[in-house]
C-alpha positions as CSV (number, residue, x, y, z in Angstrom):
1,M,117.1,83.2,111.4
2,T,117.9,84.9,108.1
3,T,116.5,88.3,107.3
4,P,114.1,88.2,104.3
5,P,114.9,90.8,101.7
6,V,112.3,93.5,101.4
7,V,111.7,96.6,99.2
8,I,109.7,99.4,100.7
9,D,108.1,102.1,98.5
10,R,107.3,104.7,101.1
11,Q,105.0,107.5,100.1
12,R,104.3,110.6,102.2
13,A,101.1,112.5,101.6
14,C,101.0,114.0,105.1
15,E,102.8,116.5,107.3
16,Q,103.6,114.1,110.2
17,R,107.0,112.4,110.6
18,C,107.1,108.9,109.2
19,P,109.6,106.0,109.9
20,S,112.5,105.7,107.5
21,R,112.5,103.0,104.7
22,Q,115.2,101.2,106.7
23,T,113.0,101.1,109.9
24,L,110.0,100.0,107.9
25,G,112.1,97.4,106.1
26,A,113.2,95.9,109.5
27,W,109.6,95.7,110.7
28,V,108.4,94.1,107.5
29,S,111.4,91.7,107.3
30,S,110.9,90.6,111.0
31,T,107.2,89.9,110.2
32,L,108.1,87.7,107.2
33,A,110.8,85.9,109.2
34,A,108.3,85.0,111.9
35,L,106.0,83.1,109.5
36,P,107.0,79.5,108.8
37,D,105.1,79.4,105.5
38,G,105.4,83.1,104.6
39,P,107.2,84.5,101.6
40,E,111.0,84.7,101.7
41,G,110.9,88.4,101.0
42,G,108.7,90.9,99.3
43,E,107.9,94.4,98.1
44,V,105.3,96.6,99.8
45,T,104.0,100.1,99.3
46,I,103.4,102.0,102.5
47,R,101.6,105.3,102.0
48,Y,101.3,107.9,104.8
49,V,98.2,110.0,104.6
50,E,96.2,112.7,106.4
51,P,93.0,111.8,108.2
52,E,90.8,112.9,105.3
53,E,92.4,110.5,102.8
54,S,92.2,107.7,105.4
55,R,88.6,108.4,106.0
56,S,87.8,108.4,102.3
57,L,89.5,105.1,101.7
58,N,88.0,103.6,104.8
59,A,84.5,104.6,103.7
60,Q,85.1,103.4,100.2
61,F,86.6,100.0,100.9
62,R,85.3,99.2,104.4
63,G,82.0,101.2,104.7
64,K,83.3,103.0,107.8
65,D,83.2,106.8,107.4
66,R,86.1,107.7,109.7
67,P,89.9,107.8,109.5
68,T,91.6,104.6,110.7
69,N,95.1,103.6,111.7
70,V,96.0,101.2,108.9
71,L,94.3,99.9,105.8
72,S,95.7,96.8,104.0
73,F,95.3,96.2,100.2
74,P,96.7,92.8,99.3
75,A,98.2,92.4,95.8
76,S,95.9,89.3,95.4
77,E,92.8,87.9,97.0
78,D,94.7,84.6,97.1
79,P,97.6,84.9,99.6
80,A,99.3,82.0,97.8
81,A,99.3,83.8,94.5
82,V,102.7,85.5,93.8
83,T,102.8,88.7,91.8
84,V,106.3,89.9,90.8
85,L,106.4,93.4,89.4
86,P,108.5,94.1,86.3
87,G,112.2,94.7,87.2
88,S,111.9,92.9,90.5
89,T,112.5,89.3,91.8
90,L,110.5,89.7,95.0
91,P,106.8,89.0,95.3
92,Y,104.6,92.1,95.6
93,L,102.6,91.8,98.8
94,G,100.4,94.9,98.4
95,D,99.8,98.3,99.9
96,L,99.4,99.7,103.4
97,V,97.9,103.1,104.0
98,I,98.7,104.5,107.4
99,C,97.4,107.6,109.0
100,P,100.1,108.8,111.5
101,E,97.7,111.2,113.2
102,V,95.4,108.3,114.2
103,V,98.4,106.1,115.2
104,E,99.8,108.9,117.4
105,R,96.4,109.6,119.0
106,E,95.9,105.9,119.7
107,A,99.4,105.6,121.2
108,A,98.7,108.5,123.6
109,E,95.3,107.1,124.5
110,Q,96.7,103.6,125.2
111,G,99.8,104.8,127.0
112,K,102.1,103.3,124.4
113,S,105.1,104.8,122.7
114,R,104.4,106.2,119.3
115,R,107.1,104.1,117.7
116,A,105.9,100.8,119.3
117,H,102.3,101.4,118.2
118,H,103.5,102.4,114.7
119,A,105.5,99.1,114.5
120,H,102.5,97.2,115.6
121,M,100.3,98.8,112.9
122,V,102.9,97.9,110.2
123,V,103.2,94.3,111.5
124,H,99.4,94.0,111.7
125,G,99.0,95.4,108.2
126,I,101.6,93.1,106.7
127,L,99.8,90.1,108.3
128,H,96.6,91.2,106.6
129,L,98.4,91.4,103.3
130,L,99.4,87.8,103.8
131,G,95.9,86.6,104.4
132,Y,95.7,86.7,108.2
133,D,92.6,88.1,109.8
134,H,90.8,88.5,113.1
135,L,87.2,87.9,112.3
136,T,86.9,84.9,114.6
137,P,88.4,84.3,118.1
138,D,90.7,81.6,116.7
139,E,91.9,83.9,113.9
140,A,92.4,86.8,116.3
141,E,94.4,84.6,118.7
142,Q,96.7,83.4,115.9
143,M,97.3,86.8,114.6
144,E,97.9,88.4,118.0
145,L,100.4,85.7,118.9
146,I,102.4,86.4,115.7
147,E,102.2,90.1,116.4
148,I,103.4,89.7,120.0
149,R,106.3,87.4,118.8
150,V,107.4,89.9,116.1
151,L,107.2,92.9,118.3
152,S,109.1,91.1,121.0
153,S,111.9,90.3,118.5
154,L,112.0,94.0,117.8
155,N,112.2,94.9,121.5
156,Y,108.7,96.3,121.7
157,P,106.3,95.3,124.5
158,D,103.2,93.2,124.1
159,P,100.6,95.5,122.5
160,Y,97.7,93.7,124.1
161,T,98.7,94.2,127.8
């Protein structure tokens, strides 16, 4: 399996430690490689925020007035549409906003390693950027199977067990 090229624009607007661009790139690339009809590479912005910014964005865009682990903002409402930013040759997938404080709290509550849960949130967010969702049982099953496969390829355990 070839590794799809990715470009990560990592933004830190929080005090917590965040994964390196290289680590994020590996997680994103592995996600893209697991999708038979997915893009052959891409660019994504991953912004790390404090709980207040996460809460504000979650309230504004999802109507939920609380911080959350990851928010996904696709570059296009149509996952088949390809946007290439000036100066690039890769499709722009969109933006992820991650609140490390929430991710770390959830990892502790669920008895998972912080790194494994963080990888899961990035994989989950990338799938949302590509049009995957979990609104119905069938959609949830499809998305979870992809997440499990990607995380396994990265040597992380099944996040649903």
